[in-house]
VEXDOVEX-553299 format. One record per residue (C-alpha): residue number from 1; residue in three letters; chain; x, y, z. Coordinates in steps of 0.2 Angstrom, whole numbers, plus 2048, in hexadecimal, padded with zeros to 3 digits. Layout:
<nodes>
k:NUM r:ALA c:A X:X Y:Y Z:Z
...
</nodes>
This chain:
<nodes>
k:1 r:MET c:A X:B83 Y:BF9 Z:9A5
k:2 r:GLN c:A X:B7A Y:C00 Z:996
k:3 r:LYS c:A X:B6F Y:C0C Z:9A1
k:4 r:MET c:A X:B7E Y:C12 Z:9AA
k:5 r:LEU c:A X:B88 Y:C15 Z:99A
k:6 r:GLN c:A X:B79 Y:C1F Z:993
k:7 r:ALA c:A X:B79 Y:C2A Z:9A3
k:8 r:LEU c:A X:B8C Y:C2C Z:9A2
k:9 r:TYR c:A X:B8B Y:C30 Z:990
k:10 r:GLU c:A X:B7E Y:C3D Z:992
k:11 r:ALA c:A X:B87 Y:C45 Z:9A1
k:12 r:LEU c:A X:B97 Y:C46 Z:997
k:13 r:GLN c:A X:B8E Y:C4E Z:988
k:14 r:ALA c:A X:B86 Y:C5B Z:994
k:15 r:THR c:A X:B98 Y:C61 Z:998
k:16 r:LYS c:A X:BA1 Y:C5F Z:988
k:17 r:ALA c:A X:BAF Y:C5A Z:993
k:18 r:LYS c:A X:BBE Y:C51 Z:98B
k:19 r:TYR c:A X:BBF Y:C3F Z:993
k:20 r:VAL c:A X:BC6 Y:C2E Z:990
k:21 r:ILE c:A X:BC0 Y:C1D Z:996
k:22 r:ILE c:A X:BCE Y:C12 Z:99D
k:23 r:GLY c:A X:BCD Y:C02 Z:9A7
k:24 r:GLY c:A X:BC3 Y:BF2 Z:9A5
k:25 r:VAL c:A X:BB7 Y:BF9 Z:997
k:26 r:ALA c:A X:BC6 Y:BFD Z:98C
k:27 r:ALA c:A X:BCF Y:BED Z:990
k:28 r:SER c:A X:BC0 Y:BE3 Z:98A
k:29 r:ILE c:A X:BBF Y:BED Z:97A
k:30 r:TYR c:A X:BD2 Y:BEB Z:976
k:31 r:GLY c:A X:BD6 Y:BDB Z:97F
k:32 r:GLU c:A X:BCC Y:BCC Z:985
k:33 r:ALA c:A X:BBA Y:BD0 Z:98A
k:34 r:ARG c:A X:BB6 Y:BCF Z:99C
k:35 r:THR c:A X:BA8 Y:BD5 Z:9A8
k:36 r:THR c:A X:BAA Y:BE5 Z:9B1
k:37 r:ARG c:A X:B9F Y:BEE Z:9BC
k:38 r:ASP c:A X:BA6 Y:C00 Z:9BB
k:39 r:VAL c:A X:BAC Y:C0C Z:9AD
k:40 r:ASP c:A X:BBC Y:C15 Z:9B1
k:41 r:VAL c:A X:BBD Y:C27 Z:9AA
k:42 r:VAL c:A X:BCA Y:C34 Z:9AA
k:43 r:ILE c:A X:BC3 Y:C45 Z:9A6
k:44 r:LEU c:A X:BCB Y:C56 Z:9A2
k:45 r:THR c:A X:BBF Y:C65 Z:9A6
k:46 r:GLY c:A X:BBD Y:C74 Z:9B1
k:47 r:SER c:A X:BB5 Y:C75 Z:9C2
k:48 r:ARG c:A X:BA5 Y:C7B Z:9BB
k:49 r:ASN c:A X:BA3 Y:C6D Z:9AF
k:50 r:ILE c:A X:BA7 Y:C60 Z:9BD
k:51 r:GLU c:A X:B98 Y:C67 Z:9C6
k:52 r:ILE c:A X:B8D Y:C66 Z:9B7
k:53 r:LEU c:A X:B93 Y:C54 Z:9B3
k:54 r:LEU c:A X:B90 Y:C4E Z:9C5
k:55 r:LYS c:A X:B7F Y:C56 Z:9C6
k:56 r:SER c:A X:B7A Y:C4E Z:9B6
k:57 r:LEU c:A X:B80 Y:C3D Z:9BD
k:58 r:LEU c:A X:B75 Y:C40 Z:9CD
k:59 r:LYS c:A X:B66 Y:C43 Z:9C2
k:60 r:SER c:A X:B69 Y:C33 Z:9B8
k:61 r:GLY c:A X:B69 Y:C28 Z:9C7
k:62 r:PHE c:A X:B7B Y:C28 Z:9CE
k:63 r:ARG c:A X:B7C Y:C29 Z:9E1
k:64 r:PHE c:A X:B89 Y:C33 Z:9E9
k:65 r:ALA c:A X:B8C Y:C43 Z:9F4
k:66 r:LEU c:A X:B8E Y:C51 Z:9E8
k:67 r:GLU c:A X:B99 Y:C5D Z:9F2
k:68 r:LYS c:A X:BA5 Y:C50 Z:9F9
k:69 r:THR c:A X:BA7 Y:C48 Z:9E7
k:70 r:ILE c:A X:BAB Y:C59 Z:9E0
k:71 r:ARG c:A X:BB8 Y:C5C Z:9EE
k:72 r:LYS c:A X:BC0 Y:C4B Z:9EB
k:73 r:LEU c:A X:BC1 Y:C4E Z:9D8
k:74 r:LYS c:A X:BC8 Y:C5F Z:9DA
k:75 r:SER c:A X:BD5 Y:C59 Z:9E6
k:76 r:GLY c:A X:BDB Y:C4C Z:9D9
k:77 r:SER c:A X:BD3 Y:C3D Z:9E1
k:78 r:ALA c:A X:BCA Y:C30 Z:9D7
k:79 r:VAL c:A X:BB7 Y:C2D Z:9DC
k:80 r:ASN c:A X:BAC Y:C1E Z:9DA
k:81 r:ILE c:A X:B9B Y:C24 Z:9D5
k:82 r:PRO c:A X:B8E Y:C16 Z:9D8
k:83 r:PHE c:A X:B80 Y:C13 Z:9CC
k:84 r:THR c:A X:B75 Y:C03 Z:9CF
k:85 r:LYS c:A X:B77 Y:BF1 Z:9D2
k:86 r:GLY c:A X:B8A Y:BF2 Z:9D5
k:87 r:LEU c:A X:B8D Y:BFD Z:9C6
k:88 r:SER c:A X:B98 Y:C0C Z:9C8
k:89 r:VAL c:A X:BA3 Y:C19 Z:9BF
k:90 r:ASP c:A X:BB4 Y:C1D Z:9C5
k:91 r:LEU c:A X:BB8 Y:C2E Z:9C1
k:92 r:ARG c:A X:BC8 Y:C39 Z:9C3
k:93 r:MET c:A X:BCF Y:C49 Z:9BC
k:94 r:ALA c:A X:BDE Y:C48 Z:9B0
k:95 r:GLN c:A X:BED Y:C4C Z:9B9
k:96 r:TYR c:A X:BFC Y:C41 Z:9B2
k:97 r:GLY c:A X:C05 Y:C42 Z:9A1
k:98 r:ILE c:A X:BFD Y:C31 Z:99C
k:99 r:ASP c:A X:BEB Y:C39 Z:99F
k:100 r:TYR c:A X:BEF Y:C47 Z:993
k:101 r:SER c:A X:BF6 Y:C3B Z:986
k:102 r:ALA c:A X:BE7 Y:C30 Z:988
k:103 r:LEU c:A X:BDC Y:C3E Z:985
k:104 r:GLU c:A X:BE5 Y:C43 Z:975
k:105 r:THR c:A X:BE6 Y:C31 Z:96E
k:106 r:ARG c:A X:BD5 Y:C2B Z:974
k:107 r:GLN c:A X:BCB Y:C21 Z:967
k:108 r:ARG c:A X:BB8 Y:C22 Z:964
k:109 r:ILE c:A X:BAE Y:C12 Z:966
k:110 r:LEU c:A X:B9C Y:C0D Z:968
k:111 r:LEU c:A X:B96 Y:C06 Z:978
k:112 r:PHE c:A X:B83 Y:C01 Z:977
k:113 r:ASP c:A X:B83 Y:C0C Z:968
k:114 r:LEU c:A X:B89 Y:C1B Z:972
k:115 r:PRO c:A X:B9A Y:C24 Z:96C
k:116 r:PHE c:A X:BA7 Y:C23 Z:97A
k:117 r:PHE c:A X:BB9 Y:C27 Z:97A
k:118 r:ILE c:A X:BC5 Y:C1A Z:981
k:119 r:CYS c:A X:BD8 Y:C1B Z:983
k:120 r:ALA c:A X:BE4 Y:C13 Z:977
k:121 r:PRO c:A X:BEA Y:C01 Z:97B
k:122 r:GLU c:A X:BFB Y:C07 Z:97F
k:123 r:GLU c:A X:BF6 Y:C13 Z:98C
k:124 r:LEU c:A X:BE9 Y:C07 Z:993
k:125 r:ILE c:A X:BF8 Y:BFA Z:996
k:126 r:VAL c:A X:C01 Y:C08 Z:9A0
k:127 r:TYR c:A X:BF1 Y:C0C Z:9AA
k:128 r:LYS c:A X:BF0 Y:BFA Z:9AF
k:129 r:LEU c:A X:C03 Y:BF9 Z:9B3
k:130 r:ALA c:A X:C01 Y:C07 Z:9BF
k:131 r:ARG c:A X:BF2 Y:BFF Z:9C8
k:132 r:PHE c:A X:BF8 Y:BEE Z:9C6
k:133 r:SER c:A X:BEB Y:BE2 Z:9CE
k:134 r:PRO c:A X:BEA Y:BD0 Z:9C9
k:135 r:LEU c:A X:BDC Y:BD5 Z:9BD
k:136 r:ASP c:A X:BE6 Y:BE3 Z:9B6
k:137 r:GLU c:A X:BF4 Y:BD6 Z:9B2
k:138 r:GLU c:A X:BE7 Y:BCB Z:9A9
k:139 r:ASP c:A X:BE1 Y:BDA Z:99F
k:140 r:ILE c:A X:BF2 Y:BDE Z:99A
k:141 r:GLN c:A X:BF6 Y:BCC Z:994
k:142 r:GLY c:A X:BE5 Y:BCC Z:98B
k:143 r:LEU c:A X:BEA Y:BDC Z:982
k:144 r:LEU c:A X:BFA Y:BD5 Z:97D
k:145 r:ARG c:A X:BF2 Y:BC5 Z:976
k:146 r:VAL c:A X:BE4 Y:BCF Z:96C
k:147 r:GLN c:A X:BEE Y:BDE Z:966
k:148 r:GLY c:A X:BFE Y:BD4 Z:962
k:149 r:SER c:A X:C09 Y:BDD Z:956
k:150 r:GLY c:A X:BFD Y:BEB Z:954
k:151 r:LEU c:A X:C02 Y:BF1 Z:965
k:152 r:SER c:A X:C11 Y:BFD Z:967
k:153 r:THR c:A X:C1B Y:BF5 Z:975
k:154 r:ARG c:A X:C27 Y:C04 Z:973
k:155 r:GLN c:A X:C1A Y:C10 Z:976
k:156 r:VAL c:A X:C14 Y:C06 Z:985
k:157 r:LYS c:A X:C26 Y:C06 Z:98C
k:158 r:GLN c:A X:C27 Y:C19 Z:989
k:159 r:ILE c:A X:C17 Y:C1D Z:992
k:160 r:ALA c:A X:C1B Y:C12 Z:9A0
k:161 r:ARG c:A X:C2C Y:C1A Z:9A2
k:162 r:GLU c:A X:C24 Y:C2B Z:9A2
k:163 r:LEU c:A X:C17 Y:C27 Z:9AF
k:164 r:SER c:A X:C24 Y:C1D Z:9BA
k:165 r:GLU c:A X:C2E Y:C2D Z:9BA
k:166 r:GLU c:A X:C20 Y:C39 Z:9BC
k:167 r:ILE c:A X:C19 Y:C30 Z:9CC
k:168 r:ASP c:A X:C2A Y:C29 Z:9D1
k:169 r:ASP c:A X:C25 Y:C17 Z:9D0
k:170 r:PRO c:A X:C32 Y:C0C Z:9C7
k:171 r:ALA c:A X:C27 Y:BFD Z:9CA
k:172 r:ILE c:A X:C1C Y:C02 Z:9BB
k:173 r:LEU c:A X:C2A Y:C00 Z:9AE
k:174 r:GLU c:A X:C30 Y:BF0 Z:9B7
k:175 r:ARG c:A X:C1F Y:BE8 Z:9B6
k:176 r:TRP c:A X:C1F Y:BEC Z:9A3
k:177 r:ARG c:A X:C30 Y:BE4 Z:9A1
k:178 r:ASN c:A X:C2B Y:BD4 Z:9AB
k:179 r:ILE c:A X:C1A Y:BD2 Z:9A2
k:180 r:ARG c:A X:C23 Y:BD4 Z:991
k:181 r:ARG c:A X:C30 Y:BC6 Z:996
k:182 r:ARG c:A X:C22 Y:BBB Z:99C
k:183 r:PHE c:A X:C17 Y:BBE Z:98D
k:184 r:ALA c:A X:C26 Y:BBB Z:981
k:185 r:GLY c:A X:C2A Y:BAA Z:98A
k:186 r:SER c:A X:C18 Y:BA3 Z:989
</nodes>
């Protein structure tokens, strides 16, 4: 993981692109530590910088088809970029309100002595509510336990409402209500 993060860091620095790490890495920092084999990144940059970023990743040992990956990213799709030994980066362009908010409220942390930007815990919860696998639900519960009263549940609800409306998925807000009820009852 350390080698992959070093390569990712260098590629991000080469482009000076604005980015934010979401997903399991951020969940382990803010919540309960767990193993993850990927790093989820949302990036805000132009087409030229995407090409620079991807070429830098290729030179660093990531394995993927450059042109196909560029096309997918430009079309708004997320891409999985394999490294080695089952490690990978999941990358996508910022496209939703929550992405732009996360890019503005991101926080700088050190991972293996490298400075990275991760999303705030409130936005992380909403990202997890949108995806909502069993692991995402566990991450949310861990975030609630560890963050406690330091977490703005009002902000989570607001971000969840905005994303629910933006992508026309009322289940996101309903999931938050259900988790809050269950968590309050435990």
